[in-house]
C-alpha positions in Angstrom: 122.9 125.8 140.5 126.3 123.7 139.4 128.6 125.2 137.0 132.1 124.3 135.7 134.8 124.2 138.5 132.4 123.6 141.6 133.5 120.9 143.8 131.1 118.7 146.1 131.6 116.0 148.4 129.2 113.0 149.4 127.3 113.4 153.0 128.4 110.0 154.3 131.2 108.9 152.7 134.8 110.1 151.1 133.6 110.7 147.7 134.6 114.2 146.3 134.0 115.3 142.7 134.4 118.4 140.4 131.9 119.6 137.9 133.3 119.5 134.6 130.3 120.3 132.4 126.8 120.7 133.8 123.3 121.5 132.3 121.6 124.7 132.5 118.9 123.4 134.8 118.8 122.9 138.6 120.1 119.3 139.3 120.4 117.0 142.4 123.9 114.9 142.4 123.9 111.8 144.7 126.2 109.3 145.9 124.9 106.0 147.1 121.4 107.7 147.3 122.6 110.5 149.4 122.5 113.9 148.3 126.2 115.3 147.6 127.0 118.5 149.8 129.3 121.8 149.6 132.7 121.2 150.4 132.4 123.2 153.4 129.2 121.4 154.8 129.6 118.9 157.6 129.8 115.1 157.4 126.5 113.0 158.5 126.4 110.0 160.3 124.9 107.5 158.0 125.0 105.1 155.3 124.4 105.2 151.4 120.7 104.2 150.6 120.8 102.8 147.1 121.1 99.6 146.0 124.2 100.8 144.1 125.9 101.4 147.4 128.2 98.6 146.8 129.9 100.3 144.1 132.8 102.6 144.3 133.3 106.2 142.6 136.9 105.8 141.1 139.5 108.5 141.5 140.3 110.2 138.5 137.5 108.8 136.2 135.1 111.1 134.4 131.5 110.3 134.7 128.6 111.3 132.5 124.8 110.9 132.3 123.0 109.3 129.8 122.2 112.8 127.8 125.9 113.8 128.0 124.8 116.8 129.7 126.6 116.4 132.8 130.4 115.5 133.3 132.2 115.1 136.9 135.7 114.2 137.7 136.1 112.1 140.6 138.7 113.7 142.7 138.5 111.3 145.9 137.5 107.8 145.8 134.6 106.7 148.0 132.0 104.1 148.4 128.7 104.6 146.5 127.7 105.3 143.0 127.5 108.5 141.5 123.8 109.7 140.4 121.9 112.2 138.9 118.4 112.9 139.9 117.9 109.0 140.4 119.7 107.9 137.6 123.2 106.2 137.9 126.2 108.1 136.1 128.4 105.7 133.9 132.4 106.2 133.7 133.0 108.1 130.2 134.7 105.8 127.6 137.9 107.2 125.6 137.1 108.5 122.2 138.7 106.1 119.7 141.6 107.3 117.7 141.3 107.6 114.0 143.2 105.0 111.8 146.5 105.9 110.6 146.1 104.0 107.5 
């Protein structure tokens, strides 16, 4: 079960993320189609399996799912797109500031 503050990493690349907000139900995070693991878990030899493996997770960016129930902060960049249950996560866009008129 993921909760705010939990840190996980990709099992095959350098990507590391921290959970900012998570849904109440159990979810499966992935990076390039490979399930992410706890920070103390050993790395595996292998490659990303998803078509989005050419994309990179960017350090300092926040990633959200389509329903805005999950938010991750990328703490270490790596190869592979972040995903939730097979769906790709997108970079969270900044909210527009109100007009000062």
